[in-house]
LOKEFI-318979 format. One record per residue (C-alpha): residue number from 1; residue in three letters; chain; x, y, z. Coordinates in pm, 1 decimal, always signed. Example, Ala and Ser with C-alpha at 12.3 -4.5 7.8 and 13.67 -1.06 7.14 Angstrom:
// residues 2
(r 1; "Ala"; "A"; (+1230.0; -450.0; +780.0)) (r 2; "Ser"; "A"; (+1367.0; -106.0; +714.0)) 
// end
This chain:
// residues 391
(r 1; "Met"; "A"; (-3054.3; +1790.9; -2158.5)) (r 2; "Thr"; "A"; (-2696.9; +1715.6; -2292.4)) (r 3; "Asn"; "A"; (-2541.9; +1407.0; -2200.0)) (r 4; "Ile"; "A"; (-2299.4; +1414.6; -1902.2)) (r 5; "Lys"; "A"; (-2060.2; +1130.4; -1959.8)) (r 6; "Thr"; "A"; (-1986.7; +962.9; -1642.1)) (r 7; "Glu"; "A"; (-1664.0; +759.9; -1678.3)) (r 8; "Thr"; "A"; (-1336.1; +824.2; -1481.3)) (r 9; "Val"; "A"; (-1039.4; +1062.0; -1580.7)) (r 10; "Lys"; "A"; (-832.6; +860.1; -1743.5)) (r 11; "Gly"; "A"; (-557.4; +728.2; -1474.4)) (r 12; "Phe"; "A"; (-832.9; +726.4; -1199.6)) (r 13; "Lys"; "A"; (-1062.1; +425.1; -1148.7)) (r 14; "Asp"; "A"; (-1356.9; +293.9; -944.7)) (r 15; "Tyr"; "A"; (-1324.5; -16.6; -654.7)) (r 16; "Leu"; "A"; (-1641.2; -198.5; -604.7)) (r 17; "Gly"; "A"; (-1779.7; -504.6; -493.6)) (r 18; "Glu"; "A"; (-1475.1; -820.1; -427.6)) (r 19; "Asp"; "A"; (-1213.6; -542.3; -573.2)) (r 20; "Ala"; "A"; (-1303.9; -300.3; -286.3)) (r 21; "Phe"; "A"; (-1347.0; -593.1; -26.5)) (r 22; "Leu"; "A"; (-1041.0; -687.2; -155.1)) (r 23; "Arg"; "A"; (-869.6; -364.0; -115.7)) (r 24; "Ser"; "A"; (-1050.2; -313.9; +247.5)) (r 25; "Glu"; "A"; (-899.5; -672.9; +372.4)) (r 26; "Ile"; "A"; (-544.2; -593.3; +257.6)) (r 27; "Lys"; "A"; (-550.8; -240.2; +443.1)) (r 28; "Lys"; "A"; (-650.2; -430.0; +771.3)) (r 29; "Ile"; "A"; (-347.1; -662.3; +711.9)) (r 30; "Leu"; "A"; (-143.3; -368.9; +691.6)) (r 31; "Gln"; "A"; (-296.0; -209.7; +980.6)) (r 32; "Glu"; "A"; (-287.9; -441.6; +1216.2)) (r 33; "Gln"; "A"; (+92.7; -554.0; +1162.9)) (r 34; "Phe"; "A"; (+171.0; -177.1; +1159.2)) (r 35; "Glu"; "A"; (+36.0; -184.3; +1469.9)) (r 36; "Ile"; "A"; (+229.7; -505.9; +1582.6)) (r 37; "Tyr"; "A"; (+546.8; -316.8; +1513.7)) (r 38; "Gly"; "A"; (+457.3; -61.8; +1750.2)) (r 39; "Phe"; "A"; (+346.9; +253.4; +1464.4)) (r 40; "Glu"; "A"; (+52.7; +486.8; +1535.4)) (r 41; "Pro"; "A"; (-181.0; +598.0; +1261.4)) (r 42; "Cys"; "A"; (-174.7; +996.9; +1118.5)) (r 43; "Glu"; "A"; (-404.7; +1088.5; +863.4)) (r 44; "Thr"; "A"; (-319.9; +1449.8; +672.5)) (r 45; "Pro"; "A"; (-452.3; +1692.4; +396.2)) (r 46; "Ile"; "A"; (-503.0; +1558.0; +53.6)) (r 47; "Ile"; "A"; (-423.3; +1938.9; -41.3)) (r 48; "Glu"; "A"; (-109.9; +2147.4; +82.7)) (r 49; "Lys"; "A"; (+58.8; +2490.8; -10.7)) (r 50; "Glu"; "A"; (+260.7; +2402.6; -358.0)) (r 51; "Asp"; "A"; (+597.8; +2550.2; -231.5)) (r 52; "Phe"; "A"; (+558.1; +2292.3; +87.1)) (r 53; "Val"; "A"; (+528.4; +2044.3; -158.8)) (r 54; "Lys"; "A"; (+832.3; +2076.8; -352.8)) (r 55; "Ser"; "A"; (+1054.0; +2180.7; -18.3)) (r 56; "Gly"; "A"; (+1386.0; +2009.0; -4.6)) (r 57; "Asn"; "A"; (+1364.0; +1837.3; -385.4)) (r 58; "Ser"; "A"; (+1204.4; +2023.4; -612.1)) (r 59; "Gln"; "A"; (+1442.4; +1914.2; -918.3)) (r 60; "Asp"; "A"; (+1269.9; +1482.2; -863.8)) (r 61; "Glu"; "A"; (+1085.5; +1389.3; -1157.5)) (r 62; "Ala"; "A"; (+764.9; +1320.0; -922.9)) (r 63; "Ile"; "A"; (+781.7; +1686.4; -805.3)) (r 64; "Ser"; "A"; (+715.8; +1757.6; -1193.0)) (r 65; "Asp"; "A"; (+426.7; +1504.8; -1196.0)) (r 66; "Ile"; "A"; (+253.2; +1692.1; -888.0)) (r 67; "Phe"; "A"; (-94.3; +1787.4; -1007.6)) (r 68; "Lys"; "A"; (-133.1; +2171.4; -925.9)) (r 69; "Leu"; "A"; (-388.5; +2391.8; -813.2)) (r 70; "Gln"; "A"; (-575.2; +2746.6; -709.1)) (r 71; "Asp"; "A"; (-798.3; +2867.8; -486.5)) (r 72; "Lys"; "A"; (-1014.1; +3126.7; -470.7)) (r 73; "Gly"; "A"; (-781.3; +3341.1; -298.7)) (r 74; "Lys"; "A"; (-560.3; +3272.2; -640.3)) (r 75; "Arg"; "A"; (-306.7; +3057.7; -354.1)) (r 76; "Lys"; "A"; (-91.4; +2812.0; -543.3)) (r 77; "Leu"; "A"; (-161.6; +2494.0; -397.4)) (r 78; "Ala"; "A"; (-112.4; +2105.3; -500.8)) (r 79; "Leu"; "A"; (-212.9; +1783.4; -422.9)) (r 80; "Arg"; "A"; (+29.7; +1567.1; -211.5)) (r 81; "Tyr"; "A"; (+227.0; +1302.2; -442.7)) (r 82; "Glu"; "A"; (+357.3; +1103.0; -144.0)) (r 83; "Phe"; "A"; (+350.2; +1161.5; +265.3)) (r 84; "Thr"; "A"; (+740.5; +1217.7; +334.4)) (r 85; "Phe"; "A"; (+726.2; +1549.2; +328.4)) (r 86; "Gln"; "A"; (+432.3; +1611.5; +539.4)) (r 87; "Leu"; "A"; (+637.5; +1439.6; +831.2)) (r 88; "Lys"; "A"; (+858.5; +1745.9; +850.9)) (r 89; "Arg"; "A"; (+539.5; +1973.8; +1004.1)) (r 90; "Ile"; "A"; (+361.3; +1681.8; +1201.5)) (r 91; "Phe"; "A"; (+686.0; +1488.0; +1416.1)) (r 92; "Lys"; "A"; (+702.9; +1843.3; +1578.7)) (r 93; "Asn"; "A"; (+715.2; +1811.1; +1950.4)) (r 94; "Lys"; "A"; (+691.9; +1442.2; +1905.2)) (r 95; "Lys"; "A"; (+908.1; +1196.9; +2159.7)) (r 96; "Leu"; "A"; (+1190.0; +1071.0; +1896.7)) (r 97; "Pro"; "A"; (+1198.0; +821.4; +1788.7)) (r 98; "Tyr"; "A"; (+842.3; +921.6; +1635.7)) (r 99; "Lys"; "A"; (+662.8; +554.9; +1466.6)) (r 100; "Arg"; "A"; (+389.6; +665.7; +1214.8)) (r 101; "Tyr"; "A"; (+201.6; +458.0; +967.2)) (r 102; "Gln"; "A"; (-42.7; +584.4; +701.1)) (r 103; "Ile"; "A"; (-288.1; +435.1; +403.0)) (r 104; "Gly"; "A"; (-418.9; +710.7; +150.9)) (r 105; "Glu"; "A"; (-498.6; +853.0; -146.1)) (r 106; "Val"; "A"; (-182.7; +1037.5; -355.7)) (r 107; "Phe"; "A"; (-165.0; +1168.9; -699.9)) (r 108; "Arg"; "A"; (+63.3; +1221.3; -995.7)) (r 109; "Asp"; "A"; (+1.4; +1347.7; -1296.5)) (r 110; "Glu"; "A"; (+224.3; +1111.0; -1494.7)) (r 111; "Pro"; "A"; (+206.7; +872.3; -1767.4)) (r 112; "Ile"; "A"; (-28.8; +570.6; -1706.2)) (r 113; "Ser"; "A"; (+38.1; +169.0; -1741.4)) (r 114; "Thr"; "A"; (-126.1; -171.2; -1647.0)) (r 115; "Asn"; "A"; (-9.9; -93.2; -1253.8)) (r 116; "Arg"; "A"; (+41.3; +278.9; -1255.0)) (r 117; "Phe"; "A"; (-244.9; +510.5; -1146.8)) (r 118; "Arg"; "A"; (-260.7; +853.2; -1143.6)) (r 119; "Gln"; "A"; (-466.2; +806.2; -833.8)) (r 120; "Phe"; "A"; (-323.8; +540.0; -609.3)) (r 121; "Thr"; "A"; (-304.4; +437.6; -257.2)) (r 122; "Gln"; "A"; (+11.9; +438.6; -87.2)) (r 123; "Cys"; "A"; (+63.2; +275.9; +287.9)) (r 124; "Asp"; "A"; (+418.6; +413.0; +415.9)) (r 125; "Ala"; "A"; (+578.7; +354.5; +798.9)) (r 126; "Asp"; "A"; (+806.3; +578.6; +883.1)) (r 127; "Ile"; "A"; (+1053.7; +596.2; +1175.9)) (r 128; "Ile"; "A"; (+1209.0; +934.4; +1277.1)) (r 129; "Gly"; "A"; (+1499.6; +921.8; +1528.6)) (r 130; "Ser"; "A"; (+1623.2; +591.1; +1335.2)) (r 131; "Ser"; "A"; (+1889.2; +390.7; +1372.3)) (r 132; "Thr"; "A"; (+2032.8; +83.9; +1151.5)) (r 133; "Arg"; "A"; (+1825.7; -133.1; +1373.8)) (r 134; "Asp"; "A"; (+1526.1; +29.4; +1276.1)) (r 135; "Glu"; "A"; (+1589.1; +7.4; +921.1)) (r 136; "Ala"; "A"; (+1605.5; -413.5; +965.5)) (r 137; "Glu"; "A"; (+1272.7; -397.6; +1140.6)) (r 138; "Ile"; "A"; (+1089.4; -217.2; +892.8)) (r 139; "Leu"; "A"; (+1279.4; -482.8; +651.5)) (r 140; "Ala"; "A"; (+1111.5; -737.3; +862.6)) (r 141; "Leu"; "A"; (+766.6; -544.5; +934.1)) (r 142; "Thr"; "A"; (+784.3; -553.7; +459.9)) (r 143; "Ser"; "A"; (+884.0; -938.9; +497.7)) (r 144; "Cys"; "A"; (+592.3; -1006.6; +724.9)) (r 145; "Ile"; "A"; (+351.7; -827.0; +557.4)) (r 146; "Leu"; "A"; (+405.2; -974.8; +196.4)) (r 147; "Asn"; "A"; (+395.7; -1339.5; +376.7)) (r 148; "Lys"; "A"; (+24.0; -1244.6; +495.4)) (r 149; "Leu"; "A"; (-43.5; -1191.9; +204.2)) (r 150; "Gly"; "A"; (+80.5; -1472.8; -15.3)) (r 151; "Ile"; "A"; (+358.7; -1264.9; -240.1)) (r 152; "Lys"; "A"; (+698.8; -1398.8; -307.7)) (r 153; "Phe"; "A"; (+949.0; -1133.1; -377.1)) (r 154; "Thr"; "A"; (+1278.4; -1015.7; -295.6)) (r 155; "Ile"; "A"; (+1430.4; -726.9; -82.9)) (r 156; "Leu"; "A"; (+1689.3; -497.6; -260.7)) (r 157; "Ile"; "A"; (+1920.6; -312.2; -65.0)) (r 158; "Asn"; "A"; (+2176.2; -9.4; -146.6)) (r 159; "Asn"; "A"; (+2288.0; +279.4; +45.1)) (r 160; "Arg"; "A"; (+2325.9; +647.5; -105.2)) (r 161; "Lys"; "A"; (+2659.1; +705.7; +88.1)) (r 162; "Leu"; "A"; (+2833.0; +422.6; -101.4)) (r 163; "Leu"; "A"; (+2690.0; +555.6; -456.5)) (r 164; "Asn"; "A"; (+2815.0; +899.9; -386.2)) (r 165; "Glu"; "A"; (+3173.6; +694.5; -285.2)) (r 166; "Ile"; "A"; (+3176.0; +525.2; -603.3)) (r 167; "Leu"; "A"; (+3127.3; +858.6; -791.2)) (r 168; "Asp"; "A"; (+3395.5; +987.2; -664.1)) (r 169; "Ser"; "A"; (+3582.4; +770.0; -727.1)) (r 170; "Gln"; "A"; (+3518.8; +791.8; -1148.2)) (r 171; "Gly"; "A"; (+3537.1; +1184.9; -1087.5)) (r 172; "Ile"; "A"; (+3199.0; +1276.0; -1108.2)) (r 173; "Lys"; "A"; (+3168.2; +1639.9; -1033.4)) (r 174; "Glu"; "A"; (+2947.6; +1722.3; -746.0)) (r 175; "Lys"; "A"; (+2687.9; +1929.4; -967.7)) (r 176; "Asp"; "A"; (+2621.5; +1592.0; -1119.9)) (r 177; "Lys"; "A"; (+2539.6; +1324.5; -885.2)) (r 178; "Lys"; "A"; (+2235.3; +1398.0; -823.2)) (r 179; "Ala"; "A"; (+2133.2; +1383.7; -1226.9)) (r 180; "Val"; "A"; (+2371.2; +1049.0; -1203.3)) (r 181; "Ile"; "A"; (+2211.6; +880.2; -961.6)) (r 182; "Arg"; "A"; (+1839.8; +963.6; -1116.5)) (r 183; "Glu"; "A"; (+1976.6; +819.2; -1406.8)) (r 184; "Ile"; "A"; (+2098.0; +512.1; -1300.3)) (r 185; "Asp"; "A"; (+1753.9; +454.7; -1115.9)) (r 186; "Lys"; "A"; (+1625.0; +474.2; -1439.3)) (r 187; "Leu"; "A"; (+1769.2; +70.5; -1528.3)) (r 188; "Asp"; "A"; (+1459.8; -109.2; -1410.8)) (r 189; "Lys"; "A"; (+1280.2; +130.4; -1676.1)) (r 190; "Leu"; "A"; (+1506.5; +197.7; -1974.9)) (r 191; "Ser"; "A"; (+1704.7; -31.5; -2156.3)) (r 192; "Glu"; "A"; (+2071.2; -23.3; -2036.7)) (r 193; "Ser"; "A"; (+2216.0; +145.8; -2361.2)) (r 194; "Glu"; "A"; (+1933.3; +419.5; -2327.4)) (r 195; "Val"; "A"; (+2066.3; +464.7; -1954.1)) (r 196; "Lys"; "A"; (+2450.6; +453.5; -2047.8)) (r 197; "Lys"; "A"; (+2325.2; +742.6; -2329.6)) (r 198; "Asn"; "A"; (+2218.3; +930.7; -2056.2)) (r 199; "Leu"; "A"; (+2522.3; +885.3; -1877.1)) (r 200; "Lys"; "A"; (+2757.4; +990.9; -2140.0)) (r 201; "Lys"; "A"; (+2587.5; +1362.3; -2075.5)) (r 202; "Tyr"; "A"; (+2798.6; +1369.2; -1728.7)) (r 203; "Lys"; "A"; (+3090.7; +1143.2; -1863.5)) (r 204; "Ala"; "A"; (+3021.5; +851.7; -1615.1)) (r 205; "Glu"; "A"; (+2864.2; +610.3; -1867.7)) (r 206; "Lys"; "A"; (+3146.8; +371.1; -1757.7)) (r 207; "Ile"; "A"; (+2988.4; +342.5; -1433.4)) (r 208; "Leu"; "A"; (+2766.8; +117.0; -1606.8)) (r 209; "Ala"; "A"; (+3025.5; -193.9; -1593.7)) (r 210; "Leu"; "A"; (+3138.0; -113.9; -1229.4)) (r 211; "Leu"; "A"; (+2807.3; -190.1; -1084.8)) (r 212; "Lys"; "A"; (+2806.5; -524.8; -1223.9)) (r 213; "Lys"; "A"; (+3094.2; -631.1; -1015.8)) (r 214; "Pro"; "A"; (+3046.7; -891.9; -723.4)) (r 215; "Glu"; "A"; (+2999.4; -758.2; -375.6)) (r 216; "Ser"; "A"; (+3304.4; -832.3; -251.0)) (r 217; "Tyr"; "A"; (+3454.5; -560.8; -489.1)) (r 218; "Phe"; "A"; (+3238.9; -276.5; -275.1)) (r 219; "Asn"; "A"; (+3441.9; -413.5; +47.4)) (r 220; "Lys"; "A"; (+3672.2; -165.2; -43.7)) (r 221; "Phe"; "A"; (+3424.8; +145.1; -14.3)) (r 222; "Glu"; "A"; (+3391.5; +253.1; +385.7)) (r 223; "Ser"; "A"; (+3013.4; +326.9; +310.0)) (r 224; "Tyr"; "A"; (+3035.4; -36.4; +264.0)) (r 225; "Ala"; "A"; (+3031.0; -83.4; +655.2)) (r 226; "Glu"; "A"; (+2661.9; +16.6; +682.6)) (r 227; "Ile"; "A"; (+2538.3; -265.1; +424.0)) (r 228; "Asp"; "A"; (+2718.5; -489.6; +615.0)) (r 229; "Glu"; "A"; (+2573.9; -344.8; +930.9)) (r 230; "Leu"; "A"; (+2225.2; -373.7; +815.5)) (r 231; "Lys"; "A"; (+2260.5; -707.6; +611.3)) (r 232; "Lys"; "A"; (+2382.1; -856.0; +999.0)) (r 233; "Tyr"; "A"; (+2059.4; -643.7; +1185.8)) (r 234; "Cys"; "A"; (+1799.5; -852.0; +915.0)) (r 235; "Asn"; "A"; (+2032.7; -1224.6; +948.4)) (r 236; "Leu"; "A"; (+1896.0; -1128.1; +1346.5)) (r 237; "Tyr"; "A"; (+1564.2; -1086.5; +1224.8)) (r 238; "Gly"; "A"; (+1571.9; -1404.2; +1005.9)) (r 239; "Ile"; "A"; (+1487.1; -1203.0; +687.1)) (r 240; "Lys"; "A"; (+1650.4; -1259.5; +356.4)) (r 241; "Val"; "A"; (+1769.9; -916.8; +163.2)) (r 242; "Lys"; "A"; (+2028.5; -889.8; -171.8)) (r 243; "Phe"; "A"; (+2299.7; -616.4; -190.1)) (r 244; "Ser"; "A"; (+2203.2; -430.1; -544.2)) (r 245; "Pro"; "A"; (+2523.4; -169.3; -607.9)) (r 246; "Ser"; "A"; (+2288.5; -18.0; -883.1)) (r 247; "Leu"; "A"; (+2012.4; +59.1; -706.7)) (r 248; "Ala"; "A"; (+1935.3; +436.2; -645.7)) (r 249; "Arg"; "A"; (+1582.6; +566.0; -617.2)) (r 250; "Gly"; "A"; (+1514.3; +875.9; -781.9)) (r 251; "Leu"; "A"; (+1426.9; +1095.4; -517.1)) (r 252; "Ser"; "A"; (+1705.9; +1266.7; -399.9)) (r 253; "Tyr"; "A"; (+1615.1; +1340.5; -1.2)) (r 254; "Tyr"; "A"; (+1766.3; +944.3; +42.5)) (r 255; "Thr"; "A"; (+2068.3; +994.8; +217.7)) (r 256; "Gly"; "A"; (+2154.3; +651.6; +398.4)) (r 257; "Ser"; "A"; (+2000.9; +317.6; +303.5)) (r 258; "Val"; "A"; (+1770.1; +267.4; -3.4)) (r 259; "Phe"; "A"; (+1531.3; -52.9; -19.6)) (r 260; "Glu"; "A"; (+1376.0; -196.5; -319.9)) (r 261; "Val"; "A"; (+1102.0; -479.7; -277.8)) (r 262; "Lys"; "A"; (+1060.2; -691.4; -635.3)) (r 263; "Ser"; "A"; (+777.4; -947.9; -745.9)) (r 264; "Ser"; "A"; (+656.1; -1080.8; -1032.2)) (r 265; "Ile"; "A"; (+575.3; -772.8; -1199.9)) (r 266; "Lys"; "A"; (+812.1; -500.6; -1346.1)) (r 267; "Glu"; "A"; (+728.6; -260.1; -1126.3)) (r 268; "Thr"; "A"; (+825.5; -214.4; -768.5)) (r 269; "Ile"; "A"; (+566.2; -308.8; -501.0)) (r 270; "Ala"; "A"; (+747.0; -145.2; -175.5)) (r 271; "Ala"; "A"; (+1008.9; +104.7; -143.4)) (r 272; "Gly"; "A"; (+1205.0; +311.9; +74.8)) (r 273; "Gly"; "A"; (+1473.9; +386.2; +258.5)) (r 274; "Ser"; "A"; (+1649.8; +642.9; +536.9)) (r 275; "Tyr"; "A"; (+1686.9; +1041.7; +476.5)) (r 276; "Leu"; "A"; (+1691.7; +1340.3; +713.5)) (r 277; "Ile"; "A"; (+1394.5; +1535.8; +882.7)) (r 278; "Asn"; "A"; (+1545.3; +1832.9; +1032.5)) (r 279; "Asn"; "A"; (+1851.1; +1672.1; +1098.7)) (r 280; "Phe"; "A"; (+1716.2; +1346.5; +1233.5)) (r 281; "Ser"; "A"; (+1746.3; +1041.4; +1119.1)) (r 282; "Ser"; "A"; (+1485.7; +900.0; +947.3)) (r 283; "Thr"; "A"; (+1406.9; +588.5; +804.0)) (r 284; "Gly"; "A"; (+1082.3; +469.0; +630.2)) (r 285; "Ile"; "A"; (+883.9; +205.4; +363.4)) (r 286; "Ser"; "A"; (+586.2; +230.7; +101.5)) (r 287; "Phe"; "A"; (+371.3; -22.5; -26.9)) (r 288; "Gly"; "A"; (+112.3; +41.8; -321.3)) (r 289; "Leu"; "A"; (-188.9; -92.4; -245.1)) (r 290; "Glu"; "A"; (-271.8; -133.1; -632.4)) (r 291; "Arg"; "A"; (-0.4; -347.6; -695.8)) (r 292; "Leu"; "A"; (-13.4; -557.7; -362.0)) (r 293; "Cys"; "A"; (-335.4; -655.5; -456.1)) (r 294; "Ser"; "A"; (-301.5; -773.3; -846.2)) (r 295; "Leu"; "A"; (+0.5; -989.1; -627.5)) (r 296; "Ser"; "A"; (-224.1; -1089.0; -328.2)) (r 297; "Asn"; "A"; (-263.5; -1420.1; -239.3)) (r 298; "Ile"; "A"; (-560.1; -1429.3; -19.3)) (r 299; "Glu"; "A"; (-907.1; -1538.0; +1.1)) (r 300; "Ile"; "A"; (-1185.2; -1304.8; +94.0)) (r 301; "Asn"; "A"; (-1440.5; -1507.7; +282.0)) (r 302; "Lys"; "A"; (-1678.5; -1245.1; +366.0)) (r 303; "Lys"; "A"; (-1937.4; -1409.3; +543.4)) (r 304; "Arg"; "A"; (-2329.3; -1292.8; +509.2)) (r 305; "Ile"; "A"; (-2683.9; -1343.4; +607.8)) (r 306; "Leu"; "A"; (-2966.2; -1231.5; +389.1)) (r 307; "Ile"; "A"; (-3293.6; -1284.6; +561.8)) (r 308; "Ile"; "A"; (-3619.7; -1228.5; +293.9)) (r 309; "Ser"; "A"; (-3936.7; -1093.6; +521.1)) (r 310; "Ile"; "A"; (-4223.2; -1253.4; +357.6)) (r 311; "Gly"; "A"; (-4476.6; -992.4; +523.0)) (r 312; "Lys"; "A"; (-4333.3; -1024.1; +849.4)) (r 313; "Asn"; "A"; (-4111.6; -698.1; +855.0)) (r 314; "Lys"; "A"; (-4094.1; -607.1; +1224.1)) (r 315; "Glu"; "A"; (-3985.0; -954.0; +1278.5)) (r 316; "Ser"; "A"; (-3714.5; -933.6; +1039.2)) (r 317; "Ile"; "A"; (-3565.5; -674.5; +1155.2)) (r 318; "Lys"; "A"; (-3585.1; -759.9; +1528.0)) (r 319; "Leu"; "A"; (-3407.9; -1070.0; +1413.0)) (r 320; "Ala"; "A"; (-3186.2; -912.7; +1216.9)) (r 321; "Glu"; "A"; (-3076.7; -657.4; +1525.9)) (r 322; "Lys"; "A"; (-3037.9; -972.2; +1735.6)) (r 323; "Leu"; "A"; (-2803.7; -1109.4; +1510.4)) (r 324; "Arg"; "A"; (-2557.7; -849.2; +1393.1)) (r 325; "Lys"; "A"; (-2525.9; -792.6; +1780.5)) (r 326; "Gln"; "A"; (-2439.5; -1188.7; +1864.8)) (r 327; "Leu"; "A"; (-2256.1; -1289.1; +1494.4)) (r 328; "Lys"; "A"; (-2077.2; -945.6; +1465.6)) (r 329; "Glu"; "A"; (-1803.1; -1151.4; +1214.1)) (r 330; "Phe"; "A"; (-2121.3; -1163.8; +1022.7)) (r 331; "Ser"; "A"; (-2311.1; -854.9; +810.5)) (r 332; "Val"; "A"; (-2680.8; -881.0; +807.2)) (r 333; "Glu"; "A"; (-2901.5; -774.8; +516.9)) (r 334; "Ile"; "A"; (-3282.1; -781.3; +498.4)) (r 335; "Trp"; "A"; (-3479.6; -793.3; +163.5)) (r 336; "Thr"; "A"; (-3807.0; -746.8; +164.7)) (r 337; "Asp"; "A"; (-4113.2; -706.2; -57.1)) (r 338; "Lys"; "A"; (-3979.9; -790.0; -397.4)) (r 339; "Gly"; "A"; (-4022.4; -1136.6; -429.7)) (r 340; "Ile"; "A"; (-3850.7; -1458.6; -323.0)) (r 341; "Ser"; "A"; (-3671.2; -1542.8; -682.3)) (r 342; "Lys"; "A"; (-3534.9; -1216.9; -719.1)) (r 343; "Ala"; "A"; (-3429.4; -1205.4; -350.5)) (r 344; "Leu"; "A"; (-3251.4; -1615.5; -446.3)) (r 345; "Asp"; "A"; (-3075.9; -1436.3; -742.1)) (r 346; "Tyr"; "A"; (-2977.5; -1124.1; -515.2)) (r 347; "Ala"; "A"; (-2827.5; -1405.7; -269.3)) (r 348; "Asn"; "A"; (-2673.3; -1590.0; -538.4)) (r 349; "Ser"; "A"; (-2481.7; -1281.6; -722.5)) (r 350; "Lys"; "A"; (-2348.8; -1155.7; -367.7)) (r 351; "Ser"; "A"; (-2240.8; -1508.5; -263.0)) (r 352; "Ile"; "A"; (-2431.7; -1547.1; +35.9)) (r 353; "Glu"; "A"; (-2416.8; -1902.0; +139.5)) (r 354; "Lys"; "A"; (-2737.0; -1892.3; +383.5)) (r 355; "Val"; "A"; (-3053.2; -1749.1; +364.5)) (r 356; "Ile"; "A"; (-3342.8; -1684.9; +612.4)) (r 357; "Phe"; "A"; (-3673.3; -1690.8; +524.4)) (r 358; "Leu"; "A"; (-3926.9; -1551.0; +771.5)) (r 359; "Gly"; "A"; (-4300.5; -1549.3; +717.5)) (r 360; "Glu"; "A"; (-4618.7; -1560.5; +849.9)) (r 361; "Lys"; "A"; (-4574.2; -1972.3; +919.8)) (r 362; "Glu"; "A"; (-4245.0; -1908.4; +1059.4)) (r 363; "Ala"; "A"; (-4375.8; -1659.5; +1303.4)) (r 364; "Lys"; "A"; (-4642.8; -1846.5; +1419.8)) (r 365; "Lys"; "A"; (-4380.3; -2144.7; +1519.6)) (r 366; "Lys"; "A"; (-4157.4; -1907.8; +1647.1)) (r 367; "Lys"; "A"; (-3865.3; -2019.6; +1371.8)) (r 368; "Val"; "A"; (-3760.9; -1958.0; +1068.5)) (r 369; "Lys"; "A"; (-3663.0; -2141.3; +751.6)) (r 370; "Leu"; "A"; (-3284.7; -2166.5; +674.1)) (r 371; "Arg"; "A"; (-3132.2; -2258.6; +330.3)) (r 372; "Asp"; "A"; (-2807.4; -2372.9; +215.6)) (r 373; "Met"; "A"; (-2776.8; -2190.8; -68.9)) (r 374; "Lys"; "A"; (-2483.5; -2433.8; -193.5)) (r 375; "Thr"; "A"; (-2705.5; -2741.5; -140.0)) (r 376; "Gly"; "A"; (-3058.0; -2617.2; -114.8)) (r 377; "Lys"; "A"; (-3108.2; -2798.8; +177.0)) (r 378; "Glu"; "A"; (-3404.6; -2617.8; +432.2)) (r 379; "Lys"; "A"; (-3474.1; -2661.3; +765.7)) (r 380; "Met"; "A"; (-3642.5; -2514.6; +1026.8)) (r 381; "Val"; "A"; (-3494.5; -2421.1; +1357.0)) (r 382; "Gly"; "A"; (-3557.6; -2156.9; +1649.3)) (r 383; "Glu"; "A"; (-3357.9; -1842.3; +1753.3)) (r 384; "Lys"; "A"; (-3102.6; -2004.4; +1899.0)) (r 385; "Glu"; "A"; (-3041.9; -2276.3; +1694.8)) (r 386; "Ile"; "A"; (-2986.0; -1981.0; +1425.9)) (r 387; "Ile"; "A"; (-2682.0; -1872.2; +1625.0)) (r 388; "Lys"; "A"; (-2528.5; -2203.7; +1661.0)) (r 389; "Ser"; "A"; (-2571.9; -2298.4; +1298.9)) (r 390; "Phe"; "A"; (-2317.4; -1959.7; +1244.8)) (r 391; "Ser"; "A"; (-2125.2; -1969.5; +1493.4)) 
// end
């Protein structure tokens, strides 16, 4: 029989043990905060029709990186590369504003790096039928989440309308605007000289010097008023934002405010902005779970109990079920018939702090032996005392 290679496909990854617990905990924090801010959960298919995936922004770089599929009926399909395009379908017949969040996997067939994979978990919150105040609230939500995760961050803001005004002031042709914005968006990925070289194709290289001017310079543009209004609302929410005139965001569907969140890694940890869905003003933010995990400073205190049955399986099962009902924040496991030393090795490997022994002697006394795995101390306790010792 031929040996089958079991390693993952390049750009895909298994998450186990502590990594999986961390991901689960961060998802819980995200879900909790999304719902506190009034967003409702949503789930959508991973596979969609290829033309739907490409709809509205087929020229974007992200679209060129989609995974393409074909079913038995030879229909052209694709894996979703993000969630926003699916809003075109799911918001129909919903009362506005429609606020939804979604946590799930997306796929891009692109080069990989330390913090960039081909399958990654995106955590989105979007509002269809939004205002400038909603944009500020999205950023307040972002600030709240990152503070809970113990991540130091900076929120950068800009506006696509302002960028278009700047391009107009430099005489950039209408047909070249999207391409120029895409090149400007590469400033955090490529060197300035490389971006400048790319902009020369459109006679737009002078824009780089203009984008370095102080914020007061941009007051003369009509669209700067939207930046000013957003900053005032952010101030009401008590959050700090920084105006960045070179911030573009690569996706072409953005029509107004755009934002990015930077931290100690090169890659953006959250990003979003405002766009139109069927002519309704909308806004949203997207977090990358893998990047949040690499930066978070939260403790995973998984509470676990191991019951070691020494020939008393029936009693151990009954005890485990009682503990599961009364100590809901704990996970309770039973170890049977594999030797005490192996059981203790298992407990240490899983960082289980307390172990319960239940054998003939304990059953006769209607008690159990409770061992503290850190100190090695043991004591005999009754059922009520077990509950108290874990409460």
